[in-house]
N, CA, C and O atoms as a Tinker XYZ file with bonds, in Angstrom:
   488  protein
     1  N     12.855000    2.850000    3.738000    73     2
     2  CA    11.652000    3.513000    3.302000    64     1     3
     3  C     10.613000    3.381000    4.401000    63     2     4     5
     4  O     10.387000    2.289000    4.923000    81     3
     5  N      9.992000    4.474000    4.744000    73     3     6
     6  CA     9.028000    4.431000    5.836000    64     5     7
     7  C      7.723000    3.800000    5.382000    63     6     8     9
     8  O      7.392000    3.796000    4.196000    81     7
     9  N      6.985000    3.264000    6.358000    73     7    10
    10  CA     5.684000    2.662000    6.050000    64     9    11
    11  C      4.738000    3.709000    5.485000    63    10    12    13
    12  O      3.920000    3.405000    4.617000    81    11
    13  N      4.843000    4.942000    5.971000    73    11    14
    14  CA     3.973000    6.005000    5.485000    64    13    15
    15  C      4.263000    6.271000    4.016000    63    14    16    17
    16  O      3.337000    6.389000    3.213000    81    15
    17  N      5.547000    6.368000    3.653000    73    15    18
    18  CA     5.908000    6.603000    2.258000    64    17    19
    19  C      5.447000    5.448000    1.383000    63    18    20    21
    20  O      4.973000    5.666000    0.268000    81    19
    21  N      5.581000    4.231000    1.875000    73    19    22
    22  CA     5.180000    3.061000    1.104000    64    21    23
    23  C      3.686000    3.108000    0.827000    63    22    24    25
    24  O      3.267000    2.836000   -0.299000    81    23
    25  N      2.874000    3.444000    1.815000    73    23    26
    26  CA     1.433000    3.506000    1.606000    64    25    27
    27  C      1.084000    4.575000    0.588000    63    26    28    29
    28  O      0.213000    4.377000   -0.258000    81    27
    29  N      1.770000    5.717000    0.671000    73    27    30
    30  CA     1.520000    6.785000   -0.275000    64    29    31
    31  C      1.865000    6.325000   -1.679000    63    30    32    33
    32  O      1.101000    6.579000   -2.610000    81    31
    33  N      2.977000    5.667000   -1.853000    73    31    34
    34  CA     3.389000    5.188000   -3.160000    64    33    35
    35  C      2.385000    4.176000   -3.703000    63    34    36    37
    36  O      2.049000    4.224000   -4.886000    81    35
    37  N      1.906000    3.274000   -2.878000    73    35    38
    38  CA     0.919000    2.283000   -3.310000    64    37    39
    39  C     -0.349000    2.983000   -3.761000    63    38    40    41
    40  O     -0.935000    2.606000   -4.776000    81    39
    41  N     -0.781000    3.993000   -3.024000    73    39    42
    42  CA    -1.975000    4.732000   -3.423000    64    41    43
    43  C     -1.750000    5.426000   -4.759000    63    42    44    45
    44  O     -2.656000    5.468000   -5.591000    81    43
    45  N     -0.565000    5.966000   -4.975000    73    43    46
    46  CA    -0.259000    6.585000   -6.258000    64    45    47
    47  C     -0.328000    5.558000   -7.381000    63    46    48    49
    48  O     -0.880000    5.845000   -8.443000    81    47
    49  N      0.214000    4.387000   -7.167000    73    47    50
    50  CA     0.211000    3.339000   -8.181000    64    49    51
    51  C     -1.207000    2.865000   -8.456000    63    50    52    53
    52  O     -1.523000    2.472000   -9.579000    81    51
    53  N     -2.053000    2.899000   -7.454000    73    51    54
    54  CA    -3.441000    2.454000   -7.635000    64    53    55
    55  C     -4.158000    3.289000   -8.691000    63    54    56    57
    56  O     -5.083000    2.795000   -9.336000    81    55
    57  N     -3.755000    4.529000   -8.880000    73    55    58
    58  CA    -4.402000    5.377000   -9.868000    64    57    59
    59  C     -3.754000    5.264000  -11.239000    63    58    60    61
    60  O     -4.237000    5.868000  -12.197000    81    59
    61  N     -2.658000    4.495000  -11.355000    73    59    62
    62  CA    -1.964000    4.283000  -12.623000    64    61    63
    63  C     -2.043000    2.806000  -12.958000    63    62    64    65
    64  O     -1.479000    1.979000  -12.241000    81    63
    65  N     -2.731000    2.461000  -14.030000    73    63    66
    66  CA    -2.960000    1.063000  -14.343000    64    65    67
    67  C     -1.906000    0.495000  -15.287000    63    66    68    69
    68  O     -2.193000   -0.438000  -16.037000    81    67
    69  N     -0.721000    1.027000  -15.264000    73    67    70
    70  CA     0.357000    0.555000  -16.125000    64    69    71
    71  C      0.810000   -0.840000  -15.715000    63    70    72    73
    72  O      0.842000   -1.166000  -14.529000    81    71
    73  N      1.161000   -1.662000  -16.705000    73    71    74
    74  CA     1.709000   -2.984000  -16.436000    64    73    75
    75  C      3.218000   -2.953000  -16.288000    63    74    76    77
    76  O      3.827000   -3.977000  -15.978000    81    75
    77  N      3.823000   -1.815000  -16.499000    73    75    78
    78  CA     5.281000   -1.768000  -16.450000    64    77    79
    79  C      5.772000   -1.937000  -15.022000    63    78    80    81
    80  O      5.103000   -1.555000  -14.062000    81    79
    81  N      6.953000   -2.517000  -14.910000    73    79    82
    82  CA     7.555000   -2.727000  -13.598000    64    81    83
    83  C      7.991000   -1.382000  -13.035000    63    82    84    85
    84  O      8.345000   -0.468000  -13.779000    81    83
    85  N      7.959000   -1.277000  -11.722000    73    83    86
    86  CA     8.450000   -0.086000  -11.059000    64    85    87
    87  C      9.961000   -0.120000  -11.141000    63    86    88    89
    88  O     10.582000   -1.138000  -10.836000    81    87
    89  N     10.549000    0.975000  -11.546000    73    87    90
    90  CA    12.005000    0.973000  -11.683000    64    89    91
    91  C     12.656000    1.039000  -10.312000    63    90    92    93
    92  O     12.198000    1.750000   -9.417000    81    91
    93  N     13.712000    0.295000  -10.174000    73    91    94
    94  CA    14.488000    0.268000   -8.941000    64    93    95
    95  C     15.770000    1.021000   -9.220000    63    94    96    97
    96  O     16.464000    0.702000  -10.185000    81    95
    97  N     16.115000    2.026000   -8.396000    73    95    98
    98  CA    17.209000    2.917000   -8.720000    64    97    99
    99  C     18.562000    2.247000   -8.934000    63    98   100   101
   100  O     19.268000    2.584000   -9.884000    81    99
   101  N     18.932000    1.316000   -8.080000    73    99   102
   102  CA    20.269000    0.765000   -8.167000    64   101   103
   103  C     20.279000   -0.616000   -7.530000    63   102   104   105
   104  O     19.861000   -0.779000   -6.384000    81   103
   105  N     20.752000   -1.600000   -8.265000    73   103   106
   106  CA    20.766000   -2.976000   -7.753000    64   105   107
   107  C     21.633000   -3.095000   -6.507000    63   106   108   109
   108  O     21.338000   -3.908000   -5.631000    81   107
   109  N     22.700000   -2.298000   -6.410000    73   107   110
   110  CA    23.551000   -2.331000   -5.212000    64   109   111
   111  C     22.773000   -1.905000   -3.967000    63   110   112   113
   112  O     22.986000   -2.438000   -2.879000    81   111
   113  N     21.874000   -0.946000   -4.138000    73   111   114
   114  CA    21.059000   -0.502000   -3.001000    64   113   115
   115  C     20.163000   -1.624000   -2.505000    63   114   116   117
   116  O     19.940000   -1.759000   -1.302000    81   115
   117  N     19.649000   -2.430000   -3.428000    73   115   118
   118  CA    18.786000   -3.539000   -3.039000    64   117   119
   119  C     19.538000   -4.569000   -2.212000    63   118   120   121
   120  O     19.001000   -5.099000   -1.239000    81   119
   121  N     20.759000   -4.851000   -2.587000    73   119   122
   122  CA    21.545000   -5.839000   -1.843000    64   121   123
   123  C     21.807000   -5.377000   -0.424000    63   122   124   125
   124  O     21.880000   -6.189000    0.499000    81   123
   125  N     21.950000   -4.070000   -0.250000    73   123   126
   126  CA    22.305000   -3.530000    1.058000    64   125   127
   127  C     21.094000   -3.177000    1.916000    63   126   128   129
   128  O     21.241000   -2.920000    3.111000    81   127
   129  N     19.926000   -3.160000    1.340000    73   127   130
   130  CA    18.736000   -2.726000    2.073000    64   129   131
   131  C     17.609000   -3.743000    1.911000    63   130   132   133
   132  O     16.913000   -3.739000    0.895000    81   131
   133  N     17.425000   -4.615000    2.907000    73   131   134
   134  CA    16.372000   -5.636000    2.807000    64   133   135
   135  C     14.979000   -5.037000    2.611000    63   134   136   137
   136  O     14.145000   -5.628000    1.925000    81   135
   137  N     14.721000   -3.873000    3.203000    73   135   138
   138  CA    13.402000   -3.252000    3.029000    64   137   139
   139  C     13.197000   -2.819000    1.584000    63   138   140   141
   140  O     12.084000   -2.893000    1.063000    81   139
   141  N     14.252000   -2.373000    0.945000    73   139   142
   142  CA    14.151000   -2.006000   -0.468000    64   141   143
   143  C     13.864000   -3.243000   -1.309000    63   142   144   145
   144  O     13.121000   -3.165000   -2.287000    81   143
   145  N     14.441000   -4.375000   -0.942000    73   143   146
   146  CA    14.166000   -5.635000   -1.648000    64   145   147
   147  C     12.697000   -6.015000   -1.497000    63   146   148   149
   148  O     12.046000   -6.404000   -2.467000    81   147
   149  N     12.185000   -5.900000   -0.286000    73   147   150
   150  CA    10.779000   -6.225000   -0.055000    64   149   151
   151  C      9.875000   -5.286000   -0.849000    63   150   152   153
   152  O      8.890000   -5.714000   -1.451000    81   151
   153  N     10.219000   -4.020000   -0.841000    73   151   154
   154  CA     9.425000   -3.027000   -1.551000    64   153   155
   155  C      9.428000   -3.322000   -3.050000    63   154   156   157
   156  O      8.385000   -3.254000   -3.699000    81   155
   157  N     10.599000   -3.649000   -3.600000    73   155   158
   158  CA    10.682000   -3.978000   -5.025000    64   157   159
   159  C      9.841000   -5.217000   -5.328000    63   158   160   161
   160  O      9.152000   -5.265000   -6.347000    81   159
   161  N      9.893000   -6.219000   -4.447000    73   159   162
   162  CA     9.078000   -7.428000   -4.636000    64   161   163
   163  C      7.597000   -7.078000   -4.628000    63   162   164   165
   164  O      6.829000   -7.600000   -5.436000    81   163
   165  N      7.204000   -6.216000   -3.739000    73   163   166
   166  CA     5.810000   -5.797000   -3.632000    64   165   167
   167  C      5.369000   -5.065000   -4.890000    63   166   168   169
   168  O      4.312000   -5.360000   -5.448000    81   167
   169  N      6.161000   -4.128000   -5.328000    73   167   170
   170  CA     5.765000   -3.287000   -6.442000    64   169   171
   171  C      5.831000   -4.025000   -7.785000    63   170   172   173
   172  O      5.218000   -3.585000   -8.758000    81   171
   173  N      6.548000   -5.110000   -7.847000    73   171   174
   174  CA     6.656000   -5.877000   -9.095000    64   173   175
   175  C      5.834000   -7.166000   -9.066000    63   174   176   177
   176  O      5.912000   -7.963000  -10.001000    81   175
   177  N      5.061000   -7.378000   -8.026000    73   175   178
   178  CA     4.249000   -8.582000   -7.888000    64   177   179
   179  C      3.020000   -8.486000   -8.794000    63   178   180   181
   180  O      2.237000   -7.541000   -8.691000    81   179
   181  N      2.857000   -9.468000   -9.678000    73   179   182
   182  CA     1.746000   -9.427000  -10.631000    64   181   183
   183  C      0.391000   -9.494000   -9.933000    63   182   184   185
   184  O     -0.558000   -8.852000  -10.382000    81   183
   185  N      0.280000  -10.251000   -8.854000    73   183   186
   186  CA    -0.993000  -10.335000   -8.124000    64   185   187
   187  C     -1.361000   -8.965000   -7.564000    63   186   188   189
   188  O     -2.519000   -8.556000   -7.642000    81   187
   189  N     -0.387000   -8.252000   -7.001000    73   187   190
   190  CA    -0.635000   -6.902000   -6.479000    64   189   191
   191  C     -1.055000   -5.985000   -7.621000    63   190   192   193
   192  O     -2.013000   -5.225000   -7.482000    81   191
   193  N     -0.352000   -6.047000   -8.744000    73   191   194
   194  CA    -0.723000   -5.218000   -9.898000    64   193   195
   195  C     -2.155000   -5.493000  -10.336000    63   194   196   197
   196  O     -2.911000   -4.567000  -10.628000    81   195
   197  N     -2.522000   -6.768000  -10.379000    73   195   198
   198  CA    -3.884000   -7.121000  -10.764000    64   197   199
   199  C     -4.905000   -6.586000   -9.760000    63   198   200   201
   200  O     -5.956000   -6.072000  -10.144000    81   199
   201  N     -4.590000   -6.710000   -8.491000    73   199   202
   202  CA    -5.496000   -6.201000   -7.454000    64   201   203
   203  C     -5.672000   -4.685000   -7.584000    63   202   204   205
   204  O     -6.769000   -4.162000   -7.388000    81   203
   205  N     -4.588000   -3.992000   -7.914000    73   203   206
   206  CA    -4.637000   -2.535000   -8.005000    64   205   207
   207  C     -5.471000   -2.032000   -9.187000    63   206   208   209
   208  O     -5.724000   -0.832000   -9.290000    81   207
   209  N     -5.890000   -2.907000  -10.054000    73   207   210
   210  CA    -6.769000   -2.514000  -11.165000    64   209   211
   211  C     -8.225000   -2.363000  -10.710000    63   210   212   213
   212  O     -9.043000   -1.790000  -11.430000    81   211
   213  N     -8.543000   -2.866000   -9.540000    73   211   214
   214  CA    -9.913000   -2.796000   -9.039000    64   213   215
   215  C    -10.289000   -1.356000   -8.668000    63   214   216   217
   216  O     -9.619000   -0.742000   -7.838000    81   215
   217  N    -11.347000   -0.816000   -9.269000    73   215   218
   218  CA   -11.785000    0.535000   -8.904000    64   217   219
   219  C    -12.120000    0.665000   -7.415000    63   218   220   221
   220  O    -11.879000    1.712000   -6.813000    81   219
   221  N    -12.670000   -0.383000   -6.829000    73   219   222
   222  CA   -13.009000   -0.340000   -5.402000    64   221   223
   223  C    -11.750000   -0.217000   -4.557000    63   222   224   225
   224  O    -11.674000    0.632000   -3.669000    81   223
   225  N    -10.767000   -1.060000   -4.830000    73   223   226
   226  CA    -9.513000   -0.986000   -4.074000    64   225   227
   227  C     -8.825000    0.348000   -4.314000    63   226   228   229
   228  O     -8.299000    0.947000   -3.376000    81   227
   229  N     -8.819000    0.825000   -5.557000    73   227   230
   230  CA    -8.233000    2.128000   -5.859000    64   229   231
   231  C     -8.884000    3.216000   -5.005000    63   230   232   233
   232  O     -8.203000    4.055000   -4.417000    81   231
   233  N    -10.199000    3.183000   -4.950000    73   231   234
   234  CA   -10.930000    4.185000   -4.167000    64   233   235
   235  C    -10.484000    4.184000   -2.708000    63   234   236   237
   236  O    -10.201000    5.237000   -2.137000    81   235
   237  N    -10.423000    3.001000   -2.113000    73   235   238
   238  CA   -10.051000    2.916000   -0.703000    64   237   239
   239  C     -8.593000    3.326000   -0.472000    63   238   240   241
   240  O     -8.292000    4.001000    0.512000    81   239
   241  N     -7.692000    2.928000   -1.366000    73   239   242
   242  CA    -6.285000    3.307000   -1.206000    64   241   243
   243  C     -6.083000    4.808000   -1.418000    63   242   244   245
   244  O     -5.279000    5.434000   -0.727000    81   243
   245  N     -6.803000    5.371000   -2.361000    73   243   246
   246  CA    -6.713000    6.818000   -2.560000    64   245   247
   247  C     -7.249000    7.545000   -1.324000    63   246   248   249
   248  O     -6.709000    8.578000   -0.930000    81   247
   249  N     -8.304000    7.012000   -0.717000    73   247   250
   250  CA    -8.828000    7.619000    0.520000    64   249   251
   251  C     -7.769000    7.623000    1.620000    63   250   252   253
   252  O     -7.595000    8.620000    2.320000    81   251
   253  N     -7.068000    6.505000    1.766000    73   251   254
   254  CA    -6.000000    6.427000    2.775000    64   253   255
   255  C     -4.877000    7.393000    2.406000    63   254   256   257
   256  O     -4.332000    8.071000    3.277000    81   255
   257  N     -4.531000    7.457000    1.134000    73   255   258
   258  CA    -3.503000    8.393000    0.667000    64   257   259
   259  C     -3.887000    9.833000    1.012000    63   258   260   261
   260  O     -3.050000   10.603000    1.482000    81   259
   261  N     -5.136000   10.192000    0.784000    73   259   262
   262  CA    -5.593000   11.550000    1.084000    64   261   263
   263  C     -5.547000   11.837000    2.581000    63   262   264   265
   264  O     -5.204000   12.946000    2.992000    81   263
   265  N     -5.888000   10.849000    3.389000    73   263   266
   266  CA    -5.791000   11.010000    4.844000    64   265   267
   267  C     -4.348000   11.302000    5.235000    63   266   268   269
   268  O     -4.086000   12.178000    6.059000    81   267
   269  N     -3.410000   10.562000    4.640000    73   267   270
   270  CA    -1.994000   10.748000    4.953000    64   269   271
   271  C     -1.434000   12.068000    4.430000    63   270   272   273
   272  O     -0.515000   12.635000    5.020000    81   271
   273  N     -1.983000   12.547000    3.336000    73   271   274
   274  CA    -1.397000   13.698000    2.653000    64   273   275
   275  C     -1.996000   15.049000    3.024000    63   274   276   277
   276  O     -1.310000   16.069000    2.955000    81   275
   277  N     -3.255000   15.067000    3.412000    73   275   278
   278  CA    -3.948000   16.338000    3.584000    64   277   279
   279  C     -4.538000   16.483000    4.981000    63   278   280   281
   280  O     -5.469000   15.765000    5.345000    81   279
   281  N     -3.994000   17.412000    5.761000    73   279   282
   282  CA    -4.526000   17.630000    7.117000    64   281   283
   283  C     -6.023000   17.937000    7.129000    63   282   284   285
   284  O     -6.721000   17.554000    8.068000    81   283
   285  N     -6.520000   18.614000    6.112000    73   283   286
   286  CA    -7.942000   18.943000    6.081000    64   285   287
   287  C     -8.819000   17.696000    5.967000    63   286   288   289
   288  O     -9.948000   17.690000    6.456000    81   287
   289  N     -8.316000   16.653000    5.335000    73   287   290
   290  CA    -9.086000   15.418000    5.189000    64   289   291
   291  C     -9.100000   14.641000    6.495000    63   290   292   293
   292  O    -10.136000   14.123000    6.912000    81   291
   293  N     -7.939000   14.565000    7.135000    73   291   294
   294  CA    -7.826000   13.768000    8.358000    64   293   295
   295  C     -8.204000   14.536000    9.619000    63   294   296   297
   296  O     -8.543000   13.934000   10.638000    81   295
   297  N     -8.148000   15.854000    9.551000    73   295   298
   298  CA    -8.370000   16.660000   10.748000    64   297   299
   299  C     -7.154000   16.688000   11.663000    63   298   300   301
   300  O     -7.244000   17.132000   12.808000    81   299
   301  N     -6.015000   16.213000   11.162000    73   299   302
   302  CA    -4.777000   16.143000   11.944000    64   301   303
   303  C     -3.685000   16.942000   11.249000    63   302   304   305
   304  O     -3.493000   16.817000   10.040000    81   303
   305  N     -2.970000   17.761000   12.011000    73   303   306
   306  CA    -1.896000   18.565000   11.438000    64   305   307
   307  C     -0.554000   17.855000   11.407000    63   306   308   309
   308  O      0.303000   18.201000   10.594000    81   307
   309  N     -0.351000   16.869000   12.273000    73   307   310
   310  CA     0.936000   16.182000   12.314000    64   309   311
   311  C      0.877000   14.900000   11.489000    63   310   312   313
   312  O     -0.183000   14.296000   11.328000    81   311
   313  N      2.031000   14.500000   10.973000    73   311   314
   314  CA     2.080000   13.252000   10.206000    64   313   315
   315  C      1.715000   12.069000   11.110000    63   314   316   317
   316  O      1.090000   11.109000   10.660000    81   315
   317  N      2.103000   12.141000   12.372000    73   315   318
   318  CA     1.763000   11.062000   13.304000    64   317   319
   319  C      0.251000   10.964000   13.483000    63   318   320   321
   320  O     -0.303000    9.865000   13.518000    81   319
   321  N     -0.410000   12.102000   13.594000    73   319   322
   322  CA    -1.861000   12.108000   13.723000    64   321   323
   323  C     -2.544000   11.578000   12.481000    63   322   324   325
   324  O     -3.498000   10.805000   12.570000    81   323
   325  N     -2.046000   12.000000   11.301000    73   323   326
   326  CA    -2.620000   11.502000   10.049000    64   325   327
   327  C     -2.371000   10.006000    9.902000    63   326   328   329
   328  O     -3.224000    9.279000    9.394000    81   327
   329  N     -1.196000    9.544000   10.350000    73   327   330
   330  CA    -0.873000    8.115000   10.308000    64   329   331
   331  C     -1.871000    7.331000   11.158000    63   330   332   333
   332  O     -2.356000    6.281000   10.734000    81   331
   333  N     -2.176000    7.828000   12.340000    73   331   334
   334  CA    -3.139000    7.162000   13.225000    64   333   335
   335  C     -4.529000    7.086000   12.584000    63   334   336   337
   336  O     -5.203000    6.059000   12.666000    81   335
   337  N     -4.947000    8.181000   11.947000    73   335   338
   338  CA    -6.259000    8.201000   11.287000    64   337   339
   339  C     -6.269000    7.211000   10.116000    63   338   340   341
   340  O     -7.257000    6.507000    9.907000    81   339
   341  N     -5.169000    7.155000    9.352000    73   339   342
   342  CA    -5.080000    6.227000    8.220000    64   341   343
   343  C     -5.124000    4.779000    8.702000    63   342   344   345
   344  O     -5.781000    3.940000    8.085000    81   343
   345  N     -4.433000    4.483000    9.793000    73   343   346
   346  CA    -4.474000    3.124000   10.340000    64   345   347
   347  C     -5.877000    2.763000   10.803000    63   346   348   349
   348  O     -6.327000    1.634000   10.610000    81   347
   349  N     -6.561000    3.708000   11.405000    73   347   350
   350  CA    -7.940000    3.462000   11.829000    64   349   351
   351  C     -8.818000    3.170000   10.605000    63   350   352   353
   352  O     -9.665000    2.279000   10.646000    81   351
   353  N     -8.614000    3.919000    9.526000    73   351   354
   354  CA    -9.377000    3.688000    8.295000    64   353   355
   355  C     -9.112000    2.276000    7.774000    63   354   356   357
   356  O    -10.048000    1.566000    7.406000    81   355
   357  N     -7.829000    1.861000    7.741000    73   355   358
   358  CA    -7.503000    0.510000    7.297000    64   357   359
   359  C     -8.173000   -0.533000    8.183000    63   358   360   361
   360  O     -8.701000   -1.523000    7.677000    81   359
   361  N     -8.159000   -0.326000    9.495000    73   359   362
   362  CA    -8.807000   -1.286000   10.406000    64   361   363
   363  C    -10.297000   -1.399000   10.104000    63   362   364   365
   364  O    -10.858000   -2.493000   10.147000    81   363
   365  N    -10.931000   -0.286000    9.803000    73   363   366
   366  CA   -12.362000   -0.293000    9.501000    64   365   367
   367  C    -12.657000   -1.005000    8.178000    63   366   368   369
   368  O    -13.732000   -1.578000    8.003000    81   367
   369  N    -11.701000   -0.964000    7.252000    73   367   370
   370  CA   -11.882000   -1.601000    5.948000    64   369   371
   371  C    -11.573000   -3.093000    5.973000    63   370   372   373
   372  O    -12.000000   -3.832000    5.085000    81   371
   373  N    -10.840000   -3.535000    6.978000    73   371   374
   374  CA   -10.450000   -4.943000    7.040000    64   373   375
   375  C    -11.585000   -5.786000    7.614000    63   374   376   377
   376  O    -12.569000   -5.254000    8.130000    81   375
   377  N    -11.436000   -7.106000    7.519000    73   375   378
   378  CA   -12.462000   -8.035000    8.004000    64   377   379
   379  C    -12.822000   -7.712000    9.446000    63   378   380   381
   380  O    -11.949000   -7.535000   10.294000    81   379
   381  N    -14.104000   -7.639000    9.705000    73   379   382
   382  CA   -14.594000   -7.353000   11.046000    64   381   383
   383  C    -14.788000   -5.874000   11.321000    63   382   384   385
   384  O    -15.412000   -5.507000   12.316000    81   383
   385  N    -14.257000   -5.009000   10.443000    73   383   386
   386  CA   -14.417000   -3.566000   10.622000    64   385   387
   387  C    -15.789000   -3.109000   10.147000    63   386   388   389
   388  O    -16.517000   -3.866000    9.505000    81   387
   389  N    -16.129000   -1.886000   10.463000    73   387   390
   390  CA   -17.447000   -1.370000   10.094000    64   389   391
   391  C    -17.621000   -1.213000    8.585000    63   390   392   393
   392  O    -18.747000   -1.212000    8.089000    81   391
   393  N    -16.497000   -1.078000    7.841000    73   391   394
   394  CA   -16.572000   -0.963000    6.385000    64   393   395
   395  C    -16.037000   -2.225000    5.707000    63   394   396   397
   396  O    -15.654000   -2.181000    4.538000    81   395
   397  N    -16.008000   -3.319000    6.412000    73   395   398
   398  CA   -15.484000   -4.613000    5.962000    64   397   399
   399  C    -15.510000   -4.753000    4.433000    63   398   400   401
   400  O    -16.583000   -4.802000    3.831000    81   399
   401  N    -14.323000   -4.819000    3.808000    73   399   402
   402  CA   -14.225000   -4.927000    2.359000    64   401   403
   403  C    -13.265000   -6.053000    2.013000    63   402   404   405
   404  O    -12.094000   -6.008000    2.392000    81   403
   405  N    -13.743000   -7.055000    1.303000    73   403   406
   406  CA   -12.952000   -8.241000    0.992000    64   405   407
   407  C    -11.746000   -7.910000    0.119000    63   406   408   409
   408  O    -10.684000   -8.512000    0.282000    81   407
   409  N    -11.893000   -6.962000   -0.806000    73   407   410
   410  CA   -10.757000   -6.605000   -1.662000    64   409   411
   411  C     -9.626000   -5.987000   -0.849000    63   410   412   413
   412  O     -8.454000   -6.283000   -1.082000    81   411
   413  N     -9.974000   -5.138000    0.095000    73   411   414
   414  CA    -8.951000   -4.538000    0.957000    64   413   415
   415  C     -8.309000   -5.621000    1.813000    63   414   416   417
   416  O     -7.089000   -5.637000    1.981000    81   415
   417  N     -9.110000   -6.516000    2.350000    73   415   418
   418  CA    -8.580000   -7.597000    3.188000    64   417   419
   419  C     -7.599000   -8.468000    2.395000    63   418   420   421
   420  O     -6.516000   -8.792000    2.882000    81   419
   421  N     -7.984000   -8.842000    1.180000    73   419   422
   422  CA    -7.100000   -9.671000    0.350000    64   421   423
   423  C     -5.827000   -8.918000   -0.031000    63   422   424   425
   424  O     -4.743000   -9.500000   -0.050000    81   423
   425  N     -5.957000   -7.623000   -0.334000    73   423   426
   426  CA    -4.796000   -6.810000   -0.688000    64   425   427
   427  C     -3.836000   -6.700000    0.498000    63   426   428   429
   428  O     -2.633000   -6.912000    0.351000    81   427
   429  N     -4.363000   -6.374000    1.648000    73   427   430
   430  CA    -3.521000   -6.264000    2.845000    64   429   431
   431  C     -2.843000   -7.597000    3.134000    63   430   432   433
   432  O     -1.658000   -7.630000    3.466000    81   431
   433  N     -3.582000   -8.693000    3.011000    73   431   434
   434  CA    -2.996000  -10.016000    3.223000    64   433   435
   435  C     -1.857000  -10.292000    2.261000    63   434   436   437
   436  O     -0.812000  -10.802000    2.664000    81   435
   437  N     -2.052000   -9.958000    0.981000    73   435   438
   438  CA    -1.005000  -10.178000   -0.018000    64   437   439
   439  C      0.224000   -9.324000    0.280000    63   438   440   441
   440  O      1.352000   -9.812000    0.214000    81   439
   441  N      0.010000   -8.064000    0.605000    73   439   442
   442  CA     1.131000   -7.168000    0.926000    64   441   443
   443  C      1.896000   -7.697000    2.138000    63   442   444   445
   444  O      3.127000   -7.732000    2.129000    81   443
   445  N      1.181000   -8.103000    3.166000    73   443   446
   446  CA     1.855000   -8.636000    4.357000    64   445   447
   447  C      2.622000   -9.908000    4.035000    63   446   448   449
   448  O      3.739000  -10.099000    4.515000    81   447
   449  N      2.026000  -10.787000    3.220000    73   447   450
   450  CA     2.727000  -12.011000    2.825000    64   449   451
   451  C      4.039000  -11.682000    2.105000    63   450   452   453
   452  O      5.070000  -12.297000    2.378000    81   451
   453  N      3.999000  -10.726000    1.199000    73   451   454
   454  CA     5.203000  -10.348000    0.463000    64   453   455
   455  C      6.231000   -9.735000    1.399000    63   454   456   457
   456  O      7.405000  -10.104000    1.363000    81   455
   457  N      5.802000   -8.814000    2.226000    73   455   458
   458  CA     6.743000   -8.132000    3.123000    64   457   459
   459  C      7.341000   -9.078000    4.161000    63   458   460   461
   460  O      8.449000   -8.856000    4.649000    81   459
   461  N      6.603000  -10.125000    4.490000    73   459   462
   462  CA     7.103000  -11.096000    5.468000    64   461   463
   463  C      7.736000  -12.313000    4.786000    63   462   464   465
   464  O      8.107000  -13.278000    5.453000    81   463
   465  N      7.856000  -12.262000    3.463000    73   463   466
   466  CA     8.534000  -13.319000    2.727000    64   465   467
   467  C      7.758000  -14.617000    2.590000    63   466   468   469
   468  O      8.347000  -15.675000    2.367000    81   467
   469  N      6.418000  -14.540000    2.724000    73   467   470
   470  CA     5.597000  -15.763000    2.657000    64   469   471
   471  C      4.880000  -15.936000    1.341000    63   470   472   473
   472  O      4.252000  -16.973000    1.123000    81   471
   473  N      4.948000  -14.958000    0.454000    73   471   474
   474  CA     4.155000  -15.021000   -0.776000    64   473   475
   475  C      4.797000  -15.926000   -1.811000    63   474   476   477
   476  O      5.994000  -15.840000   -2.086000    81   475
   477  N      3.978000  -16.791000   -2.375000    73   475   478
   478  CA     4.428000  -17.603000   -3.513000    64   477   479
   479  C      4.320000  -16.740000   -4.750000    63   478   480   481
   480  O      3.426000  -15.899000   -4.840000    81   479
   481  N      5.194000  -16.928000   -5.683000    73   479   482
   482  CA     5.139000  -16.156000   -6.925000    64   481   483
   483  C      4.095000  -16.771000   -7.829000    63   482   484   485
   484  O      4.262000  -17.882000   -8.332000    81   483
   485  N      2.997000  -16.022000   -8.032000    73   483   486
   486  CA     1.893000  -16.505000   -8.871000    64   485   487
   487  C      2.040000  -15.974000  -10.270000    63   486   488
   488  O      1.211000  -16.265000  -11.132000    81   487
């Protein structure tokens, strides 16, 4: 699963406040694809679900989703160009950026911890 698709999916989930687990298509696929395992861990993490209930975080993730999805929003016609604009937006939202937002920083930290296998199950 590409990083771009993952970000889009997270933004979609941010607008749905369901507590239900994200369905995983096939357990055999998870065994064969470590990235799918990480993605399933991310999408089923209760801390991430709780963070995604924040209207502020939802707003910022939807903004990134729109940058990735709509050339008119990003001003870029290629997916690579939109990806670059979305990354710049994330950098601006993280600690030290011009839009420094603690919720985004904590969310990004949690996602990175999960994807890198460092997150404790809370």
